[in-house]
Structure formats: structure tokens, C-alpha cells
DRENSE-238011 format. One line per 2 residues: their letters; for each residue y, x, z of N, C-alpha, C. Coordinates in steps of 0.1 Angstrom, whole numbers, plus 5000, padded with zeros to 4 digits. Atoms other than C-alpha are relative to their C-alpha. Layout:
<pts>
a) Y X Z Y X Z Y X Z; ...
</pts>
This chain:
<pts>
mq) 5002 5005 4984 7953 9198 3287 4984 4999 5003; 5011 5002 4994 7925 9197 3308 4994 4987 5000
kg) 5003 5012 5000 7903 9168 3309 5003 4992 5018; 4997 5005 4985 7913 9147 3342 5014 5003 5005
dl) 4983 5000 4996 7949 9155 3339 5009 4990 4993; 4991 5009 5008 7979 9139 3328 5011 5005 4996
ly) 4987 4994 5004 8009 9149 3309 5012 4998 5009; 4985 5002 4992 8042 9153 3330 5007 4990 4992
ki) 4991 5008 5008 8060 9137 3303 4998 4985 5002; 5002 5018 4999 8043 9102 3310 5002 4995 5009
lv) 4994 5001 4987 8051 9106 3344 5014 4997 5001; 4990 4998 5000 8086 9111 3340 5006 4988 4990
et) 4998 5012 5012 8089 9085 3312 5000 4987 5007; 5002 5011 4989 8080 9060 3339 5010 4999 5008
ye) 4988 4999 4992 8105 9073 3362 5012 4994 4993; 4988 5005 5007 8132 9068 3334 5000 4986 5000
ki) 5001 5012 4999 8121 9032 3331 5004 4992 5011; 4996 5009 4984 8121 9022 3369 5015 5005 5003
eq) 4986 4999 4996 8157 9039 3372 5007 4995 4990; 4990 5010 5011 8171 9018 3344 4999 4982 5005
ts) 4998 5016 4998 8158 8983 3362 5004 4999 5017; 5000 5004 4988 8166 8967 3396 4990 4992 5004
sr) 5011 5010 4996 8139 8944 3394 4986 5005 5005; 5011 4994 4996 8108 8950 3417 4990 4997 4990
ia) 5010 5003 5007 8086 8931 3395 4997 5007 4991; 5000 4989 5012 8095 8955 3365 4995 5012 5005
mt) 5006 4986 4995 8088 8985 3389 4987 5000 5001; 5010 5000 4998 8057 8972 3397 4990 4999 4987
dy) 5008 5000 5015 8045 8963 3359 5000 5017 4994; 4997 4986 5003 8057 9001 3351 4988 5007 5006
lv) 5011 4990 4993 8034 9016 3379 4990 4993 4998; 5009 5008 5006 8007 8991 3371 4992 5009 4987
al) 5005 4992 5012 8005 9009 3337 4999 5015 5000; 5002 4986 4996 8009 9042 3349 4988 5004 5008
fk) 5011 4996 4991 7980 9041 3375 4988 4995 4991; 5010 5001 5008 7957 9026 3348 4998 5011 4990
rt) 5003 4990 5011 7962 9054 3323 4999 5015 5008; 5000 4987 4994 7962 9080 3353 4986 5005 5003
pv) 5010 4997 4993 7930 9100 3358 4997 5002 5011; 5002 4999 4990 7915 9096 3389 5002 5015 5009
ev) 5000 4988 4996 7916 9135 3394 5014 5003 5004; 4985 4998 4997 7954 9132 3396 5008 4988 5005
ld) 4995 5014 4997 7958 9098 3409 5008 5003 5013; 4990 4994 4988 7971 9112 3444 5009 5007 4997
kv) 4989 4992 5002 7993 9139 3431 5008 4991 4990; 4990 5009 5003 8010 9112 3409 5006 4990 5011
iy) 4994 5008 4989 8014 9091 3439 5011 5007 5007; 4995 4993 4993 8029 9116 3461 5013 5006 4989
lt) 4988 4998 5010 8053 9129 3431 5006 4988 4998; 4990 5020 5000 8067 9089 3428 5006 5002 5010
qg) 4994 5000 4991 8071 9093 3461 5011 5011 5008; 4990 4987 5001 8091 9126 3461 4995 5007 5007
kl) 5002 4992 4988 8069 9145 3484 4987 5006 4993; 5011 4996 5007 8035 9164 3478 4987 4997 5010
rp) 5011 5002 4993 8016 9154 3507 5006 4986 5013; 4995 5009 4989 8017 9125 3536 5011 5007 5009
dy) 4989 4997 4993 8048 9130 3559 4993 5007 5013; 5005 4997 4985 8026 9135 3590 4994 5017 4997
eg) 5004 4986 5002 8012 9169 3574 5012 5011 4999; 4988 4994 4999 8049 9183 3574 5003 5013 4992
ie) 4995 4988 5009 8051 9202 3541 5010 4992 4992; 4987 5005 5006 8085 9197 3528 5003 5010 4989
lg) 4998 4993 5011 8095 9204 3495 5014 5005 4997; 4986 4997 5004 8135 9206 3494 5006 5013 4999
va) 4993 4985 5005 8149 9236 3476 5014 5000 5004; 4985 5003 5001 8184 9243 3483 5007 4999 4985
ek) 4995 5001 5008 8208 9236 3456 5002 5012 4993; 4994 4988 5007 8221 9270 3452 4987 5005 4993
lt) 5011 4991 5006 8188 9284 3446 4996 4993 4989; 5009 5007 5013 8177 9255 3421 5010 5005 4985
lr) 4989 4995 5013 8209 9265 3402 4999 5012 4993; 5005 4987 5006 8201 9300 3401 4991 5001 4990
al) 5011 5002 5012 8169 9291 3383 5001 4996 4990; 4998 5006 5014 8183 9270 3358 5005 5010 4994
ak) 4993 4988 5010 8207 9299 3349 4991 5011 4995; 5010 4991 5009 8176 9321 3345 4988 4994 4991
at) 5010 5007 5006 8154 9296 3329 5008 5000 4986; 4993 5002 5013 8183 9288 3302 5009 5011 4997
gt) 4992 4994 5008 8200 9317 3299 5015 5002 5001; 4987 5005 4996 8233 9304 3312 5005 5009 5010
ti) 4991 4998 4990 8257 9319 3333 4999 4995 5015; 5003 5009 4992 8253 9310 3367 5018 4989 5006
kd) 4985 5008 5004 8296 9299 3365 4997 4991 4993; 5002 5013 5009 8286 9277 3339 4995 4990 5007
ve) 5007 5006 4991 8259 9263 3358 5007 4990 5010; 4992 5005 4988 8281 9257 3388 5010 4989 4995
el) 4986 5008 5006 8309 9241 3367 4995 4989 4997; 5006 5015 5004 8282 9214 3353 4999 4996 5010
yk) 5006 5006 4990 8272 9208 3386 5011 4993 5006; 4987 5003 4995 8309 9203 3398 5003 4988 4993
ky) 4997 5013 5007 8314 9180 3370 4992 4989 5003; 5013 5009 4998 8280 9160 3374 4998 4993 5014
gd) 5004 5003 4990 8271 9162 3410 4988 4997 4999; 5014 5003 4998 8236 9157 3399 4992 5011 4994
pg) 5003 4989 5008 8216 9189 3395 4987 4996 4989; 5009 5001 5012 8187 9169 3375 5009 4998 4990
lv) 4991 5002 5012 8215 9158 3352 5004 5009 4993; 4996 4984 5002 8227 9197 3348 4988 5006 4995
aq) 5011 4991 5005 8192 9206 3342 4996 4993 4986; 5004 5005 5015 8185 9179 3312 5013 5005 4991
il) 4987 4989 5009 8221 9192 3297 4994 5011 4994; 5001 4987 5002 8210 9224 3299 4988 5001 4989
aq) 5011 5001 5005 8175 9217 3286 5002 4994 4985; 4996 5002 5013 8191 9198 3256 5004 5010 4992
kk) 4993 4994 5003 8212 9224 3249 4991 5010 4992; 5012 4993 5000 8181 9247 3249 4996 4997 4987
ss) 5010 5005 5011 8161 9226 3226 5009 4998 4988; 4991 5004 5015 8194 9223 3198 5002 5014 4998
gi) 4996 4986 5005 8198 9258 3197 5012 5005 5002; 4986 4996 4997 8231 9261 3214 5004 5011 5008
lt) 5001 4994 4992 8222 9280 3240 4994 5017 4992; 5008 4986 5007 8212 9319 3233 4992 5004 5009
fi) 5009 4998 4990 8183 9327 3252 4997 5017 5001; 5002 4986 4997 8171 9362 3271 4986 4999 4990
gg) 5016 4998 5008 8143 9376 3245 5002 4994 4988; 4999 5004 5015 8157 9361 3214 4995 4987 5001
ae) 5003 5012 5006 8138 9333 3198 4991 4993 5012; 5010 5009 4991 8124 9305 3220 4986 5001 5001
av) 5013 4998 4996 8090 9310 3231 4991 4987 4999; 5005 5015 4999 8063 9282 3222 4997 4996 5012
kt) 5003 5005 4988 8063 9259 3250 4983 4995 5004; 5013 5005 4996 8031 9248 3269 5001 4989 5008
pl) 4998 5011 4996 8031 9213 3275 4998 4998 5018; 5003 4999 4985 8036 9205 3315 4991 4988 5002
tv) 5010 5012 4997 8007 9183 3332 5003 5000 5015; 4999 5003 4983 8008 9167 3367 4992 5012 5008
sr) 5007 4990 4992 7982 9193 3379 5010 5015 5002; 4992 4986 4999 8006 9225 3369 5012 4995 5008
vy) 4988 5004 4989 8038 9207 3383 4998 5000 5014; 5007 5001 4986 8020 9198 3414 4996 5012 5005
na) 5003 4988 4997 8005 9230 3421 5011 5010 5001; 4989 4992 5001 8037 9247 3413 5010 4998 5011
lm) 4991 5004 4988 8058 9227 3436 4993 5001 5015; 5008 4999 4991 8030 9231 3461 5003 5016 5006
ki) 4998 4987 4999 8034 9269 3457 5015 5004 5005; 4989 4999 4996 8072 9266 3464 5002 4996 5011
al) 4998 5008 4985 8070 9243 3494 4992 5012 5009; 5011 4992 4991 8041 9270 3510 5008 5015 5002
at) 4995 4984 4999 8063 9303 3502 5011 5003 5013; 4991 4995 4987 8079 9318 3534 4999 5013 5003
ge) 5000 4990 4996 8087 9349 3546 5010 5009 4989; 4994 4987 5008 8101 9384 3528 4993 4995 4985
gs) 5004 5001 5012 8102 9376 3490 4998 4986 4997; 5003 5015 5007 8100 9338 3491 5009 4992 4992
qe) 4990 5004 5008 8132 9331 3477 4996 5002 4983; 5000 4994 5009 8125 9350 3447 4986 4993 4993
tk) 5014 5004 5002 8087 9335 3446 5004 4984 4994; 4996 5015 4999 8105 9299 3449 5008 4998 4984
in) 4993 5002 5011 8129 9305 3419 4991 5008 4988; 5010 4999 5008 8104 9324 3397 4991 4989 4993
tl) 5010 5014 5002 8080 9293 3400 5006 4991 4992; 4993 5012 5005 8106 9271 3393 5003 5004 4983
vs) 4995 4993 5013 8118 9291 3362 4990 4997 4990; 5014 4999 5010 8081 9292 3347 5001 4984 4996
ll) 5000 5015 5003 8082 9251 3347 5014 4996 4995; 4985 5005 5006 8119 9249 3335 5001 5004 4985
kd) 5001 4993 5013 8109 9273 3304 4992 4988 4991; 5010 5010 5006 8084 9246 3295 5004 4985 4998
ae) 4996 5014 4998 8103 9216 3303 5007 4993 4988; 4991 5004 5012 8116 9191 3278 5009 4992 5009
pi) 4987 5006 4990 8151 9178 3288 4997 4986 5013; 5004 5009 4991 8137 9146 3305 4990 5004 5011
ea) 5010 4994 4991 8109 9166 3324 5009 5009 5011; 4993 4992 4992 8137 9190 3337 5008 4994 5009
ky) 4991 5007 4992 8158 9162 3349 4991 4996 5012; 5005 5006 4989 8133 9146 3372 4990 5011 5008
lv) 5009 4985 4990 8114 9183 3381 5010 5005 5012; 4989 4994 4992 8150 9194 3396 5002 4988 5012
rt) 5000 5010 4990 8155 9159 3410 4987 5003 5012; 5011 4999 4992 8120 9164 3427 5003 5011 5013
vt) 5000 4989 4992 8124 9200 3440 5011 5000 5010; 4988 4998 4993 8161 9193 3454 4999 4987 5012
gr) 5000 5009 4992 8148 9161 3473 5009 4987 4996; 4991 5006 5006 8169 9138 3451 4994 4989 4991
lr) 5004 5011 5010 8143 9116 3430 5005 4987 5004; 4994 5013 4997 8151 9084 3448 4999 4990 4990
lg) 5002 5010 5010 8135 9060 3425 5003 4986 5006; 4996 5011 4991 8141 9032 3450 4985 4990 5000
ia) 5016 5005 4999 8101 9027 3450 4996 4996 5016; 5004 5006 4985 8093 9010 3484 4984 5001 5001
dm) 5012 5002 4996 8058 9017 3499 4992 4990 4995; 5003 5012 5006 8050 8982 3493 4996 4997 4985
ti) 4999 5004 5014 8058 8981 3459 4986 5010 4991; 5012 4993 5005 8032 9010 3453 4987 4994 5006
ld) 5012 5008 4998 8006 8990 3471 4997 4988 4992; 5003 5010 5006 8012 8961 3452 4995 5005 4983
al) 5006 4991 5012 8006 8983 3419 4988 5003 4998; 5015 4991 4994 7976 8999 3433 4991 4985 4998
ai) 5006 5011 4998 7965 8963 3439 4997 4990 4984; 4999 5006 5010 7970 8949 3405 4992 5009 4990
af) 5007 4992 5013 7958 8978 3384 4984 5004 5006; 5014 4994 4998 7924 8988 3402 4992 4983 5006
tg) 5006 5014 4999 7916 8949 3414 5002 4987 4992; 5000 5009 5008 7931 8928 3390 5009 4989 5008
kk) 4993 5009 4989 7947 8906 3421 5011 5010 5008; 4991 4995 4988 7981 8912 3439 4995 4995 5015
aa) 5003 5003 4987 7966 8894 3466 4991 5011 5008; 5004 4990 4993 7946 8924 3474 5010 5009 5008
rq) 4990 4993 4994 7977 8939 3483 4999 5000 5019; 5000 5002 4989 7973 8924 3520 4988 5010 5007
il) 5010 4995 4994 7939 8941 3523 5006 5018 5002; 4996 4987 5003 7956 8976 3510 5011 5003 5014
ek) 4987 4994 4988 7986 8976 3537 4993 4997 5011; 5008 5002 4983 7961 8967 3567 4992 5014 5000
ay) 5007 4990 4996 7943 8997 3559 5013 5014 4995; 4988 4992 5000 7979 9017 3550 5002 4999 5016
tk) 4995 4998 4989 7990 9010 3585 4991 5009 5010; 5010 4994 4989 7957 9024 3602 5002 5017 4991
hp) 5002 4987 5005 7959 9054 3575 5013 5003 4987; 4991 4995 5009 7993 9064 3562 5003 5008 4989
dl) 5000 4991 5010 7986 9077 3532 4998 4998 4986; 5003 5011 5011 7991 9062 3498 4990 5008 4991
gf) 5011 4993 5011 7974 9091 3477 4984 4996 5005; 5014 5002 4996 7945 9088 3499 4992 4984 4998
ia) 5003 5016 5002 7944 9048 3497 4998 5000 4983; 5001 5004 5013 7947 9050 3461 4988 5008 4994
ve) 5014 4997 5005 7917 9072 3452 4989 4995 5006; 5010 5006 4999 7896 9056 3476 4998 4987 4997
la) 5002 5015 5010 7903 9021 3459 4996 5004 4986; 5003 5001 5015 7900 9035 3425 4985 5006 4998
tk) 5011 4994 5002 7868 9054 3433 4988 4993 5005; 5010 5009 4993 7851 9033 3457 5000 4985 5003
gi) 4997 5015 5001 7866 8999 3455 5006 4996 5012; 4997 5006 4991 7880 8972 3477 4994 5002 5013
da) 5008 5001 4987 7852 8973 3503 5004 5013 5008; 4997 4991 4994 7858 9007 3509 5013 5001 5010
ik) 4985 5000 4995 7895 9002 3518 4998 4990 5013; 5003 5009 4989 7882 8972 3542 4995 5011 5012
ni) 5007 4993 4986 7862 8999 3563 5008 5012 5006; 4987 4989 4995 7894 9024 3569 4999 4997 5015
ki) 4998 5001 4984 7895 9031 3606 5011 5010 5004; 4989 4993 4996 7920 9046 3627 4995 5014 5005
qv) 5008 4988 4996 7913 9083 3630 5011 5009 5009; 4992 4991 4991 7926 9107 3657 5002 5011 4990
gi) 4993 4992 5011 7950 9131 3641 5008 4997 4991; 4991 5008 5008 7962 9106 3619 5011 4988 5004
pv) 4996 5008 4991 7991 9088 3630 5001 4986 4992; 5001 5015 5005 7991 9050 3628 5016 4995 4999
lp) 4984 5008 5002 8022 9032 3610 5002 4992 5013; 4997 5005 4989 8042 9021 3641 5006 4986 4995
ml) 4993 5009 5003 8054 8988 3644 5017 5002 5004; 4985 4995 4997 8095 8989 3643 5005 4984 5003
ae) 4994 5014 4993 8118 8962 3661 5011 4997 4989; 4992 5005 5009 8138 8942 3640 5014 4999 5009
rl) 4988 5000 4998 8174 8941 3648 5007 4985 5003; 4997 5012 4998 8190 8906 3659 5013 4998 5005
sd) 4989 5000 4993 8224 8896 3668 5004 4996 5013; 5001 5001 4984 8217 8881 3703 4992 4991 5005
pk) 5011 5003 4996 8197 8869 3727 4992 4985 4996; 5006 5016 5005 8194 8831 3715 4992 5005 4985
ei) 5006 4998 5014 8185 8843 3681 4985 5005 5001; 5012 4993 4998 8157 8865 3696 4991 4988 5007
lg) 5008 5012 4991 8146 8834 3720 4993 4990 4987; 5001 5012 5013 8147 8811 3685 4987 5005 4992
kl) 5010 4994 5007 8124 8834 3668 4986 5001 5006; 5013 5000 4990 8098 8837 3698 4996 4988 5007
gg) 5004 5013 4993 8095 8800 3704 5004 4998 5014; 4994 5002 4987 8117 8804 3734 4994 5010 5014
kc) 5003 4993 4987 8099 8826 3757 4997 5016 4992; 5001 4985 5008 8099 8866 3752 5000 5009 5014
la) 4999 4992 4989 8089 8896 3777 5010 5012 4992; 4993 4988 5003 8114 8926 3774 4999 5011 5009
ey) 5001 4987 4988 8116 8961 3789 5011 5008 4995; 4992 4989 5002 8139 8991 3791 5000 5005 4987
ky) 5003 4990 5011 8145 9010 3760 5007 5011 5007; 4996 4986 4997 8146 9045 3768 5008 5009 4991
dg) 4991 4994 5009 8172 9067 3753 4994 5015 4997; 5008 4992 5003 8146 9089 3740 4996 5003 4988
er) 5008 4996 5010 8122 9102 3712 4986 4994 5001; 5011 5007 4999 8094 9076 3704 4989 5011 4994
vq) 5010 4992 5008 8062 9095 3698 4985 4997 5002; 5014 5002 5003 8027 9093 3689 4991 5011 5005
ah) 5009 4989 4994 8004 9114 3707 4982 5000 4997; 5015 4999 5003 7968 9125 3697 4993 5010 5006
rk) 5007 4992 4993 7941 9144 3712 4986 5001 4996; 5018 5000 5002 7905 9155 3700 4998 5015 5004
gt) 5004 4991 4997 7890 9181 3719 5014 5008 5005; 4989 4990 5000 7917 9212 3721 5011 4999 4992
ki) 4989 5004 5009 7936 9198 3692 5009 4989 5007; 4991 5011 5001 7969 9179 3699 5009 4999 4989
wl) 4990 5004 5009 7992 9162 3678 5012 4992 5004; 4988 5007 4996 8026 9148 3684 5009 4994 4985
fs) 4996 5007 5010 8039 9124 3659 5015 4990 4998; 4988 5010 4998 8076 9105 3653 4997 4988 4996
rr) 5003 5014 5006 8083 9072 3647 4998 5000 4983; 5004 5000 5017 8086 9084 3609 4988 5007 4996
le) 5014 4994 5003 8052 9097 3612 5003 5016 4997; 5001 4983 5003 8066 9136 3609 4994 5005 5010
si) 5005 4993 4990 8049 9162 3630 5011 5007 5006; 4991 4996 4989 8070 9170 3661 4990 5010 5008
th) 5008 4996 4990 8042 9190 3679 5006 5012 5005; 4995 4988 4992 8059 9224 3680 5011 4999 5006
hy) 4986 5002 4993 8091 9208 3693 4996 5000 5012; 5006 5004 4988 8074 9197 3726 4988 5007 5007
pd) 5013 4994 4994 8050 9224 3738 4997 4995 5017; 5003 5003 4989 8053 9212 3772 4993 4988 5003
vv) 5007 5014 5004 8044 9178 3762 4987 5002 4999; 5011 4996 5004 8016 9193 3745 4992 5007 5011
ey) 5004 4995 4988 8006 9212 3777 4997 4987 5010; 5003 5009 4992 8008 9181 3797 4988 4990 4995
mr) 5008 5007 5006 7986 9163 3772 4984 5003 5003; 5014 4992 4995 7959 9189 3782 4995 4998 5012
tl) 5005 5003 4988 7958 9179 3815 4996 4986 5007; 5008 5015 5002 7946 9141 3808 4985 5002 5001
ks) 5018 4998 5001 7908 9137 3815 4994 4996 4989; 5005 5001 5014 7901 9123 3782 5003 5011 4992
de) 5002 4989 5007 7893 9147 3756 5004 4992 4981; 4997 5005 5013 7898 9123 3728 5010 4984 5003
fl) 4991 5014 4995 7927 9094 3728 5011 5001 4989; 4985 5005 5007 7959 9080 3707 5008 4992 5011
ve) 4992 5006 4991 7985 9070 3730 5014 5001 4995; 4986 5003 5008 8023 9058 3723 5008 5000 5011
ge) 4991 5001 4990 8052 9064 3743 5013 5007 4997; 4989 4997 5004 8089 9078 3746 5000 5013 5007
iv) 4997 4989 4997 8098 9114 3752 5014 4998 5005; 4987 5000 4995 8130 9115 3776 5002 5014 5006
ai) 4994 4988 4994 8149 9146 3788 5005 4992 5015; 4998 5003 4985 8152 9147 3828 5005 5009 5004
dp) 4993 4992 4991 8175 9165 3849 4991 5008 5011; 5010 4995 4991 8150 9188 3870 5006 4999 5014
nt) 4991 5001 4986 8178 9187 3900 5000 4988 5004; 4996 5014 4995 8184 9150 3900 4989 4989 4995
gd) 5011 5007 5007 8155 9134 3883 5009 4989 4993; 4995 5007 5010 8182 9116 3861 4997 5004 4985
ml) 5004 5000 5016 8173 9108 3824 5015 5002 4997; 4987 4994 5005 8198 9127 3802 5001 4991 4987
pf) 4995 5006 5011 8214 9115 3770 4988 5006 4987; 5009 4995 5010 8190 9117 3736 5004 5014 4995
qe) 4993 4990 5006 8213 9144 3722 4995 5011 5007; 5002 4987 4995 8197 9168 3747 4985 5003 4993
lm) 5013 4996 5012 8164 9164 3726 5002 5004 4984; 4996 4992 5012 8182 9174 3696 5001 5015 5002
hr) 5000 4985 4998 8189 9207 3711 4986 5003 5000; 5015 4994 4999 8150 9210 3717 4996 5002 4983
rr) 5007 4996 5013 8142 9204 3680 5010 5012 4994; 4996 4989 5005 8167 9229 3668 4996 5012 5007
ky) 5003 4987 4996 8156 9256 3692 4986 5002 4997; 5014 5001 5006 8118 9248 3678 5002 5004 4986
d) 5001 5001 5019 8128 9247 3641 4997 5014 4994
</pts>
């Protein structure tokens, strides 16, 4: 293993501990221990993998591999028939558990492998896993399915049973450790400042730059003062304030001291629009990039006088003949059209 890397097994052993507890305090403690032993060179990768992603949402890099494709990779990696793999999946309903079972059989010699005796394994590292998953995520066009399968097979052949479990859960979007972003911020604060109170500073920076990998590396390499200096940046969405649902107007007024301002809620899609020169970005309330869904909105943004701004609003569908606003479902047709 190269200097500045971390064994993937250390990461997934932490996942196993987290999965077995419902205590947020315990989860935080496990993450603190993990972050303290993680080289800064792979700290952002560890954060992203723990979130079940490869990059922040606004970059639009999606990992999700179809379960059928994953089962084919498992069959190929273990020399098992696809029928047997599918039977295990029907029985357990968890592709990660299926991967663990097959890897255990492989380790115990129950399965017969293609090519005879099992080859010597190369221990998986965070960098190798992350780079392979990025290759899978970015594979498109002709031959991309085989690229994804072969890349995943390469990892699975070297994976220990516990690694196979979480590797497959990650690629299929089923990691679901139950770790909230705020828990990760708590752990970062404790690991790199020694004080949980520093979480408030990290959280404020996170609202301006919602990328936990970036926040972690800045904190680990430059300290808390660098975090205080993080500014809003055009092209990176700001974490939106979200409404809290209450039962009736009296409860709302009670929370707000008896007075409030109200506005109509349009039946559309909340959007954050950024422009810098000729470059325009549109982000959803979940910080997903939706720029390509609304080319007409992008063109409208080009007509505005300022060439650098960040604005928030609501995209609504309008009947061009009557001027009436149309239901939200019309926007979903737009999403399907441009996906």
C-alpha cells in the first residue's frame, strides 16, 4: 500500500460497527477514530464513500449500478452461475449480503473458480476502490456495461467478505448507514479541533459550500481559521433553508411570536440559478444539477444584465395560450425529456 492511503478493510470495519448501533454518540465516536487514522490524501474520498457517493451532489456524478449488472459481476467474480446468484438474491433481498456470502464460500474453498486455484489477493485500498468506482460512474456509451462489470469484478476478486458486502451496497446505492451530515461534522470537529463546539463553525461553512469532502480537507490541512474564511462561490450551490411543516396556523404564529409574513407557494420546482460570465448553473433544492433540464431558463438567464449572480426562485409550467400555471407534473415531463 502506498503512503497516504488507507486499507479499505479499515473503512468497512467502521461501517460494520456503525450498522450495529442506533446511538448517534457511538456513530460519532467511530467516525472520530476513523478520521484520526485516515491520511489527509484520502480523507475526502473516505467522507464521500461514507456518504454513499463519489462527489458532492451538485456535480451530478451518480454511482448507482443496476442490480442485474451487479449480480452478473458477482457471478463472474466468483465463478458462480447467474441462476445461483439470483436465487441468493431472491432469498436475502440484499445484494451486499449475497456478495458477502459468495466471498465467504470463495475463501473457504466451497466454490470452484475459473482458472483453477485462487490467485493471491491484492489488499484493497480506499484509493483503488474510489478510482475504480469513479471509472464505473463515468463509463458511458458503447461497451460501458462491460467496462462496469469488469471493473467491479476486479475489485470483487480481491475483496474480503466484509469488503464485498459494503462494496456492492455502495455501487447499488444501498449503503444507508444512517449517518447524517451533521454527525459527520460533529466527528470532524472532534477529530481535528478536539471540541464538538467547533461544529457550529463547520456547519456555517457547510451552508456556503456544501461539500463535506472539501470541508474535511480544509480543516485537516489549514485549520479552523480557514473554515471561518470560506465564502459563497458562484457555481457552488448554497444549502437552502427548508420549511418546517406544522399542523395549523396557530402553531405557526406561536412559533413566530404572533406575527408572520406569508406568500403563495407555487406548484413548481425550487431552483437556485448561478451565472458567471457565459457559464450558467441551475440547482434543485436537493443541490442536484438540473441545468440541462431547463435550456429555456438558461437562455433567459443570459438576458439578465449582470454577468455574475446567484438567485433563487421557483420554476413553474405556464400554458402559453392562457397564461395559467400548470401542475407540477408538467415539469416532471420536462425532466424525463432531457434525461
